[in-house]
N, C-alpha and C positions, 0 to 999 in steps of 0.2 A: 517533580515529574518532568519528563521530556516528551515534547509533542513534535510529531512529524506530520506535515501535510504534503501530499503529492497530487499534482494535476497531470493526468495523461490526456493527450490528444491522440485519438486512434486513427488509423488508416481508414479510408472509405470502406464501409462494409465489414469492418473487423470487430465490431461490438459483439456480435453473436458468438464469435470464437473466444474473444477476450474475457467476457464477463464470467463464465464458469471457472476459468483459470484464476481470475482475480478473487472470486468468492471463495474458492478452495484455499488460496493463499491467505486470505484473512482468517479463515477458520483454523488453518494450520498454525498460523502465528500465535493466536490466542491459546490454542490447545497445547502447543509444543514448547512455547517460550514462557517461562515463569515471569519474565520481566515485561511481557507485552500484556497490558491491561485492557486495551480497547483497539479495535481495528475496524473502522467504519468505511464501507464502500458506498459511494454516492454517485449517481449518474444524472447528468443534466436532463431534465424532463423535455427540453426542447431540442437537444442535440445529443444523441446517443453516443457520439464519438468523444464526448467530454466526460471523464471519470475523475472524481475527486476522492482522495483518501484522507482520513483523520486517524492517526495512530498515536497511542499513548503508552509510553514505556516508563519503567521505574527511573531510569537515568540514561545518559548517553551511552554508557557501556552496554546496557541491554539492547539498545538500538543497533550498536555495532555488532552484537551477537546475532541479531536478526539478519543483518546483511551477510554474515558469515555462514548462516544456516544452509543446509543442503536444500531445504524446501524453497528458500528464497532464490538460491542460485538456479535451481531448476525452473522456477517460475520466470525469472529474468530471461533465461535462454528460450523458454517456450513462447514468450510474447515479443521478442525482439523485432520480428517482422510485422507485428500488429500495431506498433506504436510509432507515431511520427514525431512526438514531442513529449518531454517529461520534465516537469518543474518540481523540485523538492525544496521545502523550507523547514527549518528546525527552530524550535522555541523552547524556552524553559517556562513551565507553567508555575506561576507564583501564587495563584488563588484558585480554588481553596487549597490550603496546604495539607 
């Protein structure tokens, strides 16, 4: 399995506009991508401008397919002005197999 984590820092006041777009992106990823097994959207309870994603894919190729999908490209374009920072990390999950 291939794990991707993303930490977004949102512009001031952008959480209200960002979260519905992010939630739709998560739903679309799981529904439309056979290689996407999990897409969790978490928001910092003390700072609504911090959003953390945990995504689980079959493999790195499935994640690359996600990045090439029309729904991801549209999401990325829709939120560009709402995000001030984005940190992405990728991991191979070794347990459980």
